[in-house]
C-alpha positions as CSV (number, residue, x, y, z in Angstrom):
1,M,19.1,-4.0,58.8
2,S,17.1,-0.9,58.3
3,E,18.0,0.4,54.8
4,A,15.7,3.3,54.6
5,T,17.4,5.3,57.3
6,A,20.9,4.5,56.5
7,A,22.7,7.6,55.5
8,R,25.2,6.4,52.9
9,N,28.6,8.0,52.1
10,V,27.8,11.0,54.1
11,D,30.3,14.0,54.3
12,W,32.6,14.4,57.1
13,K,30.7,17.0,58.9
14,T,27.4,15.5,58.7
15,A,28.8,12.0,60.1
16,R,30.1,14.0,63.2
17,A,26.6,15.5,63.6
18,L,24.8,12.1,63.2
19,A,27.2,10.4,65.5
20,H,26.6,13.1,68.3
21,G,23.0,13.3,67.8
22,A,22.5,9.4,68.0
23,G,24.2,9.6,71.5
24,R,21.4,10.6,73.9
25,P,22.7,11.5,77.4
26,L,23.0,8.4,79.7
27,P,21.1,8.3,83.2
28,F,23.3,10.0,85.8
29,Q,24.8,8.4,89.0
30,T,25.8,9.8,92.5
31,V,29.3,9.7,93.4
32,N,31.4,10.9,96.3
33,L,33.2,14.2,95.7
34,A,36.7,12.7,95.2
35,D,35.2,10.5,92.5
36,G,33.6,13.3,90.6
37,L,36.9,14.5,89.3
38,G,36.9,14.5,85.4
39,Q,33.4,13.5,85.4
40,T,30.5,15.4,83.5
41,L,28.0,17.1,85.9
42,A,24.6,16.2,85.5
43,E,22.8,18.6,87.6
44,P,24.0,22.1,88.7
45,I,25.8,22.6,92.0
46,H,24.0,25.0,94.2
47,A,25.1,26.5,97.6
48,L,23.3,24.9,100.3
49,Q,24.1,27.8,102.6
50,S,25.7,31.2,102.1
51,I,29.3,31.1,101.4
52,P,31.0,32.1,103.6
53,H,28.1,31.2,106.1
54,Y,29.4,33.6,108.6
55,A,31.1,37.1,108.7
56,S,34.9,36.2,109.1
57,S,38.1,38.2,109.6
58,A,40.3,38.8,106.9
59,M,43.4,39.7,109.0
60,D,44.9,38.8,112.5
61,G,44.0,41.4,114.7
62,W,41.2,42.8,117.0
63,A,37.5,43.0,116.4
64,V,36.5,46.5,117.8
65,N,33.1,48.2,118.3
66,G,32.9,52.0,118.9
67,E,35.8,54.6,119.1
68,A,39.2,54.1,120.4
69,P,40.5,53.3,123.0
70,W,38.8,49.9,123.4
71,T,38.5,47.8,126.3
72,L,39.8,44.2,125.7
73,V,37.1,41.6,126.7
74,S,39.5,38.8,126.2
75,H,43.1,39.0,127.9
76,A,44.6,36.3,125.7
77,E,47.7,37.3,123.7
78,P,47.6,36.6,119.9
79,E,50.1,33.7,120.2
80,E,48.0,32.2,122.9
81,H,44.7,32.4,121.2
82,P,43.8,28.8,120.3
83,R,41.7,29.1,117.1
84,G,41.0,32.7,116.5
85,R,37.5,32.5,117.7
86,P,36.5,35.3,120.1
87,S,36.1,34.3,123.8
88,P,33.3,36.1,125.1
89,H,30.2,34.2,124.1
90,S,26.6,34.9,124.9
91,D,24.0,32.4,126.1
92,S,22.8,31.9,122.6
93,G,26.5,31.1,121.2
94,E,26.8,34.3,119.4
95,V,29.7,36.6,120.1
96,S,28.7,40.4,120.8
97,L,30.7,43.5,121.5
98,A,29.5,46.5,123.6
99,P,30.6,50.0,122.4
100,G,34.2,50.6,123.4
101,E,35.0,46.8,123.4
102,A,37.6,44.9,121.5
103,T,38.6,41.2,121.3
104,F,41.5,39.6,119.5
105,I,40.6,37.6,116.5
106,L,42.6,35.3,114.0
107,T,42.2,35.4,110.1
108,G,39.2,33.3,109.4
109,G,37.5,33.9,113.0
110,V,33.9,34.6,113.5
111,V,33.5,38.5,113.7
112,P,31.5,39.4,116.5
113,Q,28.1,41.0,116.5
114,N,28.2,44.9,116.4
115,A,32.0,44.9,115.3
116,V,32.7,47.9,113.3
117,G,35.7,46.3,111.7
118,I,39.1,44.6,112.4
119,L,42.1,46.5,113.5
120,R,45.2,44.8,112.2
121,T,47.8,43.3,114.6
122,E,50.6,45.5,113.4
123,H,48.6,48.7,113.9
124,G,47.5,48.0,117.5
125,A,48.9,48.9,120.9
126,I,47.9,47.3,124.3
127,R,48.5,48.9,127.6
128,G,47.1,46.6,130.3
129,N,43.5,45.7,129.2
130,V,43.2,48.8,126.8
131,L,43.8,48.6,123.2
132,D,44.7,51.7,121.1
133,R,45.9,52.4,117.4
134,N,49.8,52.8,117.1
135,E,51.6,55.4,115.0
136,S,51.3,53.1,112.1
137,A,47.4,53.1,111.9
138,R,45.3,55.7,110.3
139,P,43.1,57.9,112.5
140,D,39.9,56.4,111.3
141,E,41.1,52.8,111.4
142,P,39.3,50.5,111.1
143,S,36.5,52.0,108.8
144,L,33.1,50.2,108.7
145,H,33.7,46.6,107.9
146,E,37.2,47.0,107.1
147,H,39.2,43.7,106.8
148,V,35.7,41.8,107.2
149,R,34.5,39.1,104.9
150,P,30.8,39.4,104.9
151,A,28.5,36.3,105.0
152,G,27.5,35.3,101.4
153,E,30.3,37.3,99.8
154,E,31.0,34.4,97.4
155,A,27.7,33.0,97.0
156,E,24.2,33.4,98.3
157,E,22.3,30.4,99.7
158,G,20.5,28.6,96.7
159,S,22.5,30.3,94.2
160,E,24.1,28.2,91.3
161,A,27.8,27.7,91.7
162,V,28.6,25.3,89.0
163,P,26.4,24.7,85.8
164,A,25.4,21.3,84.6
165,G,27.4,19.8,81.6
166,V,30.8,21.0,82.7
167,V,33.7,18.4,83.3
168,L,34.5,18.6,86.7
169,N,38.0,20.1,87.6
170,P,39.7,20.0,91.1
171,A,38.5,23.7,91.9
172,Q,34.9,22.9,91.0
173,I,35.2,19.7,93.5
174,A,36.5,22.1,96.2
175,L,33.8,24.5,95.5
176,A,31.2,21.8,95.7
177,A,32.5,20.9,99.1
178,V,32.5,24.5,100.1
179,C,28.8,24.7,99.0
180,G,27.9,21.9,101.6
181,H,27.7,18.8,99.1
182,D,29.0,15.2,100.0
183,T,28.0,13.6,96.7
184,L,27.6,14.8,93.1
185,A,25.3,13.8,90.1
186,V,27.3,13.1,87.4
187,L,26.7,11.5,83.9
188,R,27.7,7.8,83.8
189,A,30.7,7.3,81.5
190,P,29.5,5.3,78.4
191,R,30.5,1.5,78.8
192,V,32.2,0.3,75.7
193,S,33.3,-3.2,74.5
194,L,35.9,-3.9,71.9
195,L,35.7,-6.7,69.3
196,M,38.9,-7.2,67.2
197,T,38.5,-9.2,63.9
198,G,41.3,-10.7,61.6
199,D,42.8,-14.0,61.5
200,E,46.1,-12.7,60.2
201,V,46.5,-10.5,63.3
202,I,49.0,-11.4,66.1
203,D,49.4,-9.7,69.5
204,H,53.1,-10.2,70.2
205,G,56.3,-10.9,68.4
206,L,57.4,-10.4,64.9
207,P,54.8,-11.2,62.1
208,H,55.7,-13.3,59.3
209,A,54.6,-12.7,55.7
210,G,50.9,-12.5,55.6
211,Q,50.6,-11.6,59.2
212,V,50.3,-8.0,60.9
213,R,50.8,-6.9,64.4
214,D,47.6,-6.1,66.4
215,T,47.7,-2.2,66.6
216,F,44.2,-1.9,68.2
217,G,44.4,-4.0,71.4
218,P,47.2,-2.0,73.0
219,Q,45.8,1.5,72.3
220,L,42.0,1.4,72.0
221,P,41.1,1.2,75.8
222,G,43.4,4.2,76.2
223,F,42.0,6.2,73.4
224,V,38.4,5.2,74.5
225,A,39.2,6.6,77.9
226,M,40.6,9.9,76.4
227,L,37.1,10.3,74.6
228,G,35.3,9.9,77.7
229,G,34.2,6.2,77.7
230,H,35.4,2.9,79.7
231,V,36.3,-0.2,78.0
232,D,34.6,-3.1,80.0
233,V,36.0,-6.1,78.0
234,A,37.6,-6.9,74.7
235,G,37.7,-9.9,72.7
236,R,38.5,-11.2,69.1
237,A,36.4,-12.9,66.6
238,K,37.4,-15.2,63.7
239,D,36.9,-14.1,60.1
240,D,33.7,-16.1,60.0
241,L,30.3,-14.5,59.5
242,D,28.8,-16.9,62.2
243,D,31.4,-16.1,64.6
244,V,31.1,-12.4,64.0
245,V,27.3,-12.5,64.4
246,A,27.6,-14.6,67.6
247,A,30.2,-12.1,69.2
248,I,27.9,-9.0,68.3
249,S,24.7,-10.6,69.3
250,A,23.1,-9.8,72.7
251,E,23.0,-13.6,73.1
252,A,26.9,-13.8,72.9
253,T,28.7,-15.8,75.6
254,D,32.0,-16.1,77.3
255,E,33.9,-12.8,77.6
256,F,31.2,-10.8,75.9
257,S,28.4,-12.0,78.1
258,L,29.7,-9.5,80.9
259,V,28.7,-6.3,78.9
260,R,25.6,-7.3,77.0
261,A,23.1,-6.2,79.6
262,S,24.4,-2.8,80.2
263,G,27.0,-2.0,77.6
264,D,26.5,1.2,75.5
265,V,28.8,0.9,72.7
266,L,30.5,-2.0,70.9
267,I,33.5,-0.9,68.7
268,T,34.7,-3.5,66.1
269,T,37.9,-3.4,64.2
270,G,38.2,-4.4,60.6
271,G,35.8,-6.3,58.2
272,T,33.7,-3.3,57.3
273,G,34.2,-3.3,53.5
274,S,32.0,-4.9,50.9
275,S,34.2,-7.9,50.0
276,S,33.3,-11.6,50.7
277,A,36.0,-11.4,53.5
278,D,34.4,-8.7,55.1
279,H,31.5,-9.6,57.6
280,I,30.5,-6.7,59.9
281,R,27.9,-5.2,57.4
282,R,26.4,-8.6,56.8
283,A,26.3,-9.7,60.5
284,L,24.5,-6.4,61.1
285,M,22.0,-7.3,58.4
286,E,21.4,-10.7,59.9
287,L,20.8,-9.1,63.2
288,G,18.5,-6.4,62.2
289,A,20.5,-3.5,63.0
290,E,19.5,0.1,62.4
291,M,22.1,1.4,60.1
292,I,22.9,5.0,60.9
293,I,26.1,5.7,58.9
294,D,27.1,3.7,56.1
295,G,30.3,5.0,54.9
296,I,31.8,8.5,55.1
297,A,33.1,10.6,52.2
298,M,36.5,10.8,53.8
299,R,40.1,9.5,53.2
300,P,41.3,7.4,55.0
301,G,38.3,6.0,56.7
302,H,35.7,5.8,54.0
303,P,34.3,2.3,55.2
304,T,33.3,3.4,58.7
305,L,30.0,2.3,60.0
306,L,27.7,3.4,62.9
307,A,24.7,1.4,63.6
308,R,22.2,0.8,66.4
309,L,21.9,-2.8,67.5
310,P,18.4,-4.3,68.3
311,D,19.2,-4.4,71.9
312,G,19.9,-0.6,71.9
313,R,23.6,-0.9,71.9
314,F,25.7,1.2,69.3
315,L,28.1,-0.4,67.2
316,V,31.0,1.6,65.5
317,G,32.6,-0.1,62.7
318,L,36.2,0.9,62.3
319,P,38.0,0.1,59.2
320,G,40.9,-2.4,59.6
321,N,43.8,-0.1,58.5
322,P,45.3,1.7,61.5
323,L,45.3,5.4,60.5
324,A,41.7,5.1,58.8
325,A,40.6,3.4,62.1
326,M,42.1,6.5,64.3
327,M,40.4,9.0,61.9
328,A,37.1,6.9,62.1
329,M,37.5,7.2,66.1
330,L,37.7,11.0,66.0
331,T,35.1,11.3,63.6
332,V,32.4,8.8,64.9
333,A,33.3,7.4,68.2
334,G,34.4,10.7,69.9
335,P,31.3,12.6,69.1
336,L,29.0,9.5,69.8
337,L,30.7,9.2,73.1
338,A,30.4,13.0,73.7
339,G,26.6,12.7,72.9
340,L,26.1,9.8,75.5
341,R,27.9,11.9,78.2
342,G,25.8,14.9,77.4
343,S,28.8,17.0,76.2
344,P,28.5,19.3,73.3
345,L,30.0,18.5,70.0
346,S,33.3,20.4,69.8
347,D,34.0,22.4,66.7
348,P,37.1,22.1,64.9
349,V,39.9,24.6,65.0
350,T,41.1,26.7,62.0
351,V,44.7,26.2,61.0
352,T,46.8,27.9,58.3
353,S,47.9,25.2,55.8
354,A,51.6,25.3,54.8
355,D,50.8,23.3,51.5
356,A,48.3,23.3,48.8
357,F,46.0,20.5,48.3
358,E,44.6,19.4,45.0
359,P,40.7,18.9,44.7
360,L,39.6,15.3,45.7
361,H,36.1,14.9,44.2
362,G,33.4,14.2,46.7
363,R,35.9,13.4,49.8
364,S,37.4,15.3,52.5
365,R,41.0,14.4,53.4
366,L,42.1,13.7,56.9
367,V,45.8,14.7,57.1
368,P,48.0,14.7,60.2
369,Y,50.1,17.7,60.6
370,R,52.8,19.4,62.6
371,L,52.8,23.0,63.7
372,E,55.8,24.7,62.3
373,A,56.3,28.4,62.4
374,G,52.5,28.9,63.0
375,R,51.5,26.8,59.9
376,A,50.3,23.2,59.5
377,V,52.8,21.2,57.7
378,P,51.4,17.8,56.5
379,S,53.2,14.9,58.1
380,T,54.9,12.2,56.1
381,H,53.6,8.8,56.2
382,Q,50.1,9.4,55.6
383,R,48.7,6.3,54.0
384,S,45.7,4.5,55.7
385,G,47.9,1.7,56.8
386,M,50.7,3.9,58.4
387,L,50.8,5.4,61.9
388,R,54.3,7.2,61.9
389,G,52.8,10.4,60.7
390,L,49.9,10.4,63.3
391,A,52.5,9.5,66.0
392,S,54.4,12.8,65.8
393,A,51.3,15.1,64.8
394,D,49.9,18.1,66.5
395,G,46.5,17.6,65.1
396,V,44.5,16.5,61.9
397,L,43.6,18.7,58.8
398,V,40.3,18.2,57.3
399,V,40.9,19.3,53.9
400,P,37.7,20.0,52.0
401,A,36.9,18.2,48.8
402,E,37.7,21.4,46.7
403,G,41.2,21.3,48.1
404,C,43.0,24.4,49.3
405,E,45.9,26.8,48.7
406,A,48.9,27.3,50.7
407,G,48.1,30.0,53.3
408,D,44.4,29.0,53.6
409,G,42.6,28.6,56.8
410,V,41.6,24.8,57.2
411,P,39.5,23.0,59.7
412,A,41.4,20.9,62.0
413,L,40.7,18.4,64.8
414,T,42.9,18.6,68.0
415,L,44.3,15.2,69.2
416,P,43.0,14.2,72.7
417,W,46.7,13.2,73.8
418,V,48.2,16.4,72.6
419,V,48.3,19.1,75.4
């Protein structure tokens, strides 16, 4: 393991920046429009033609040229017109009106060449094949280009419609289709594998003394997805150094062999401390990994690790205590996955603390809170092994080492599952 570059016991803000900076954007992939929803756009979307690509009517009515009254060149009644397209076509396929002519048109129909504007249906009167204004119309109706949507009104051909780097929403997918695209270039979601440790952990039923329920297996895949990654596979290693080294190694077999060639991130749970029972750090040393973050000056979650394995994958080492691990996910895993997706590092929000906090020398405190009357009230049950406070929280206060007074503005993290 590279000791020279390891950032030891870094402050919380630096840890987030290091994690985000380590995650260089992954190569993009091409997906169909329907599969782009929620993915990060790798290249800007440009209009392949003008939008709209033809001048169209904004109203049901008649396209007219010249002064009233007008001679109708189509005798179809409004309710008989099949698609709102003017009927008199020239040899080139273009529609043209001579002065004094009119033709019925539906909303969205192609406006004929030389048309002055659109006379609305409720403002016209037909006698035989002659169209005139009725008493509801203005004397000058229609004015030039009235009720006409000009070609290129929304976007000119070649203009940028959606910038790169956005997480695509339904409206942007629809706009991409209007721009003429069938596929989009998006950043590939980072592929994540999970390695749980702990011989005392059981995955179902009630634990006996000395046993604990698995709090990671049921929630980490969903948590990773909320942060923008995709879990390919999850497995468990014994509390044994050789077994942990084998599971982390690129030469791992069995269930972990599926992700060794192309996985991007390995997240481990537990075993990040320095006791003889903790094997993650020693396994990283045996494998010659580059340590990026070796501990963070925060509570809970101090023994969090971030390393780069020799095969290029990142390893995020989560502490074994559930709340500490989830704070590590928000502090390190989230920024790392954002960096791999090419997304910016989100800034904390500022909330007003309802309580005062004493200084905690050299460490930030991550405290789940509930918003009450516009103030952040610290949740109960905040110990590193507890989840009850986080389960009902609106966010997480990041109380600086110097503490704060009630009424102070304090940085806070939003929770990805809180809308």
